[in-house]
ZAMARGU-4260 file (C-alpha; in steps of 0.2 Angstrom, whole numbers, plus 5000, padded with zeros to 4 digits):
<rodrens>
0) 5159/5017/5057 | 5143/5026/5061 | 5130/5030/5047 | 5118/5043/5051 | 5104/5051/5041
5) 5101/5069/5039 | 5085/5076/5032 | 5074/5092/5033 | 5060/5100/5023 | 5065/5111/5008
10) 5072/5127/5014 | 5075/5121/5032 | 5094/5123/5031 | 5100/5106/5029 | 5114/5111/5018
15) 5121/5122/5032 | 5121/5107/5044 | 5129/5095/5031 | 5143/5108/5027 | 5147/5110/5045
20) 5148/5091/5049 | 5160/5089/5034 | 5171/5103/5042 | 5171/5093/5058 | 5177/5078/5050
25) 5161/5068/5043 | 5160/5059/5027 | 5146/5066/5017 | 5135/5056/5005 | 5124/5068/4996
30) 5108/5060/4989 | 5104/5075/4978 | 5122/5075/4971 | 5121/5056/4968 | 5103/5059/4960
35) 5111/5071/4948 | 5126/5060/4944 | 5116/5044/4940 | 5106/5054/4927 | 5120/5065/4920
40) 5123/5067/4901 | 5127/5051/4893 | 5121/5039/4907 | 5110/5024/4905 | 5099/5033/4918
45) 5096/5048/4907 | 5092/5037/4892 | 5079/5028/4902 | 5071/5044/4908 | 5070/5050/4890
50) 5062/5034/4884 | 5049/5036/4898 | 5045/5054/4896 | 5051/5059/4879 | 5067/5066/4871
55) 5062/5084/4876 | 5067/5081/4894 | 5085/5082/4887 | 5091/5099/4885 | 5103/5107/4872
60) 5118/5103/4883 | 5114/5085/4884 | 5109/5086/4902 | 5092/5082/4909 | 5080/5097/4910
65) 5076/5095/4928 | 5062/5108/4928 | 5053/5100/4914 | 5054/5083/4922 | 5048/5090/4938
70) 5033/5098/4930 | 5029/5081/4923 | 5030/5071/4939 | 5025/5083/4953 | 5007/5082/4948
75) 5006/5064/4943 | 5010/5051/4956 | 5011/5037/4943 | 5024/5046/4933 | 5033/5050/4949
80) 5034/5032/4953 | 5041/5028/4936 | 5055/5041/4938 | 5059/5034/4956 | 5059/5016/4948
85) 5073/5022/4936 | 5083/5033/4949 | 5082/5024/4966 | 5091/5008/4962 | 5105/5018/4954
90) 5106/5029/4969 | 5106/5015/4981 | 5121/5006/4972 | 5131/5022/4971 | 5127/5026/4989
95) 5134/5009/4994 | 5150/5012/4984 | 5153/5028/4993 | 5150/5021/5011 | 5161/5006/5007
100) 5175/5019/5003 | 5174/5028/5020 | 5187/5025/5034 | 5182/5012/5047 | 5181/5026/5061
105) 5171/5038/5050 | 5154/5046/5054 | 5145/5045/5037 | 5131/5057/5035 | 5118/5053/5022
110) 5110/5069/5017 | 5093/5066/5009 | 5078/5078/5008 | 5065/5064/5005 | 5071/5051/5018
115) 5055/5051/5027 | 5044/5051/5012 | 5054/5036/5005 | 5053/5027/5022 | 5072/5024/5023
120) 5075/5032/5040 | 5077/5015/5049 | 5092/5011/5038 | 5103/5023/5049 | 5109/5021/5067
125) 5103/5039/5070 | 5092/5052/5061 | 5095/5070/5062 | 5081/5082/5057 | 5083/5100/5053
130) 5066/5108/5059 | 5061/5125/5053 | 5044/5134/5054 | 5035/5133/5038 | 5033/5152/5036
135) 5052/5154/5038 | 5055/5141/5025 | 5043/5149/5012 | 5052/5166/5015 | 5069/5158/5012
140) 5063/5150/4996 | 5056/5166/4989 | 5070/5177/4994 | 5085/5166/4991 | 5079/5154/4977
145) 5067/5166/4968 | 5053/5154/4969 | 5035/5161/4968 | 5027/5159/4985 | 5013/5148/4977
150) 5027/5136/4970 | 5036/5136/4987 | 5021/5131/4996 | 5016/5118/4983 | 5034/5110/4985
155) 5032/5110/5004 | 5015/5101/5003 | 5023/5088/4992 | 5035/5083/5006 | 5032/5075/5023
160) 5024/5085/5036 | 5034/5093/5050 | 5026/5080/5062 | 5031/5065/5052 | 5049/5071/5051
165) 5049/5075/5070 | 5043/5057/5073 | 5058/5050/5063 | 5070/5061/5072 | 5083/5055/5085
170) 5090/5072/5085 | 5081/5088/5081 | 5090/5104/5076 | 5080/5119/5077 | 5083/5132/5064
175) 5072/5147/5066 | 5086/5158/5071 | 5103/5163/5064 | 5115/5152/5055 | 5127/5154/5070
180) 5114/5146/5082 | 5112/5132/5070 | 5130/5129/5068 | 5132/5129/5087 | 5119/5115/5089
185) 5129/5105/5076 | 5145/5107/5085 | 5137/5100/5101 | 5129/5086/5092 | 5145/5081/5085
190) 5156/5082/5101 | 5143/5075/5113 | 5134/5062/5103 | 5141/5058/5086 | 5159/5055/5090
195) 5156/5045/5106 | 5142/5035/5097 | 5154/5030/5083 | 5167/5025/5095 | 5155/5014/5105
200) 5149/5006/5089 | 5167/5002/5083 | 5172/4996/5100 | 5156/4986/5103 | 5153/4996/5119
205) 5135/4997/5125 | 5129/5011/5137 | 5127/5003/5154 | 5122/5007/5172 | 5114/5024/5176
210) 5103/5030/5190 | 5086/5022/5191 | 5077/5039/5192 | 5059/5039/5186 | 5053/5052/5173
215) 5035/5058/5171 | 5026/5049/5156 | 5031/5056/5140 | 5020/5055/5124 | 5036/5054/5114
220) 5041/5037/5121 | 5029/5028/5109 | 5036/5036/5093 | 5054/5033/5100 | 5049/5015/5103
225) 5042/5013/5085 | 5058/5021/5078 | 5070/5010/5087 | 5059/4995/5084 | 5060/4998/5065
230) 5079/5000/5066 | 5081/4984/5075 | 5069/4975/5064 | 5078/4981/5048 | 5095/4976/5055
235) 5089/4959/5060 | 5082/4956/5043 | 5075/4938/5039 | 5081/4932/5056 | 5069/4943/5065
240) 5051/4938/5068 | 5046/4955/5074 | 5051/4968/5086 | 5039/4975/5100 | 5041/4990/5111
245) 5039/4982/5129 | 5043/4988/5147 | 5036/5003/5156 | 5039/5016/5142 | 5027/5005/5132
250) 5013/5008/5145 | 5005/5025/5142 | 5003/5036/5158 | 5016/5026/5168 | 5031/5035/5175
255) 5047/5026/5170 | 5066/5026/5168 | 5069/5035/5152 | 5074/5019/5143 | 5066/5010/5129
260) 5065/4991/5131 | 5062/4981/5115 | 5059/4963/5111 | 5066/4955/5096 | 5059/4938/5092
265) 5069/4925/5083 | 5066/4906/5080 | 5083/4902/5088 | 5095/4912/5099 | 5109/4905/5089
270) 5103/4914/5074 | 5108/4931/5082 | 5126/4927/5078 | 5123/4930/5059 | 5116/4947/5061
275) 5127/4953/5076 | 5137/4965/5065 | 5122/4973/5057 | 5114/4975/5074 | 5130/4983/5081
280) 5131/4995/5066 | 5113/5000/5070 | 5118/5004/5087 | 5113/4988/5097 | 5128/4980/5105
285) 5127/4963/5114 | 5131/4961/5133 | 5136/4943/5134 | 5135/4940/5152 | 5116/4942/5153
290) 5109/4926/5146 | 5091/4923/5154 | 5076/4930/5163 | 5070/4924/5180 | 5059/4909/5178
295) 5041/4910/5184 | 5031/4897/5193 | 5021/4892/5178 | 5037/4886/5169 | 5052/4885/5181
300) 5064/4877/5169 | 5078/4890/5167 | 5082/4884/5149 | 5065/4890/5144 | 5069/4908/5149
305) 5085/4910/5140 | 5088/4926/5130 | 5102/4937/5123 | 5103/4955/5128 | 5109/4970/5118
310) 5112/4988/5125 | 5111/5004/5115 | 5128/5012/5110 | 5120/5030/5108 | 5125/5040/5123
315) 5109/5051/5122 | 5096/5038/5119 | 5095/5023/5131 | 5089/5006/5124 | 5088/4988/5129
320) 5085/4975/5116 | 5079/4958/5123 | 5081/4944/5111 | 5069/4929/5114 | 5064/4914/5105
325) 5047/4912/5097 | 5034/4904/5108 | 5045/4904/5124 | 5037/4909/5140 | 5049/4924/5142
330) 5043/4931/5125 | 5025/4928/5129 | 5027/4935/5147 | 5034/4952/5141 | 5020/4955/5130
335) 5007/4949/5142 | 5012/4960/5156 | 5014/4975/5145 | 4996/4973/5139 | 4989/4969/5156
340) 4997/4985/5163 | 4990/4995/5148 | 4972/4988/5152 | 4971/4988/5171 | 4973/5004/5180
345) 4974/4996/5197 | 4988/4985/5192 | 4997/5000/5185 | 4995/5010/5200 | 5001/4995/5211
350) 5016/4993/5200 | 5020/5012/5201 | 5020/5012/5220 | 5033/4998/5219 | 5044/5007/5207
355) 5043/5023/5218 | 5048/5013/5233 | 5062/5004/5224 | 5069/5021/5218 | 5068/5028/5235
360) 5079/5013/5242 | 5091/5017/5228 | 5092/5035/5233 | 5096/5030/5251 | 5110/5017/5247
365) 5115/5021/5229 | 5114/5002/5224 | 5106/5001/5207 | 5105/4982/5207 | 5094/4984/5222
370) 5081/4993/5211 | 5079/4978/5200 | 5080/4965/5214 | 5066/4975/5224 | 5054/4973/5209
375) 5057/4955/5205 | 5045/4947/5218 | 5031/4958/5212 | 5033/4951/5195 | 5032/4933/5202
380) 5016/4936/5211 | 5009/4947/5196 | 5011/4933/5184 | 4995/4923/5188 | 4985/4938/5190
385) 4990/4943/5172 | 4986/4926/5166 | 4969/4927/5174 | 4966/4944/5165 | 4971/4936/5149
390) 4959/4921/5151 | 4945/4933/5156 | 4947/4945/5142 | 4952/4933/5128 | 4969/4940/5126
395) 4980/4931/5113 | 4999/4934/5109 | 4999/4949/5098 | 5009/4949/5082 | 5025/4959/5080
400) 5025/4978/5081 | 5037/4979/5067 | 5044/4966/5054 | 5061/4966/5046 | 5054/4971/5029
405) 5058/4989/5024 | 5058/4999/5008 | 5074/4999/4997 | 5085/5014/4999 | 5082/5027/4985
</rodrens>
């Protein structure tokens, strides 16, 4: 089973996407429909809302007067928090029930307009965002829903910004054109990414290999690293002691293979067994034959360089998750080299020349393993230089980029 999140601003066209995904075979969990269900006439949820905001929020038909409740909470953050405190736990419980009833090979689509606002995007193995220009959204709300323009803009302002949603997106669907163009994007996403991703997760199959081609530095790498780190941290839960974005894509301005390297820190590698299923569901699948890093001269004992290694199951987003123990030389070295390369332009340029030479060798003989082997001696000689930099600058082991604590789904 693969669980994905679907979101987009009001008027973006998210409903068109969810309908098409259902037609293609997805199982839909509609947050708005669930939100209505848990406060329907006669429910405990509606009774609590009436107690909090007054009996006038219940209409003559016994249902909640949503417009009246909206007018109460949209301009008062404290009252909005009270409403969320009533509805969110009920929504979470009902969501879990629906997901548990889906087939084992299902692609489950959780459709939620406020996913980013509530900070729940890391719960999903992949987040799809429907992205539409604000002026188009305003026009749609005015023409199709009959909202006054001022109200349409006010509702848009209450939601996350376009930039915030884009940062949360693993897949971005542009909807500034016709519905047919949007549907065509959904069809490609389903066939080329969602179906193989689900199969990879179910079969515990990581994406491996690939040509070591260097890409120009991409500012989006940092947001992707943060997004994937949050996902891994949530899946690891209390076992994790933090997830950091490491490797070349974590060094601004450095050309790199378009692969995100992450480091999950744990107290003991054996603890990973207890969260392997959750990590796999999040898209991180263990590759058991990789068991350690190459020891460095400062600590040559191979036992101190043990790790566990997971690869991403998403066919369109390569990721390597290195699991290392707290306080191990391998954990420290990964963070030290990252920060040294970030701070030292000369070291960064030297490493880039090596990467280019290794990539050129691969181009000649097609041996991907040679690319890695070609770089390893440089890391051995770079280790004492990085240590000297750390001593000179007062560098200390940084805290985790992400912890496993995340808000509850609502």
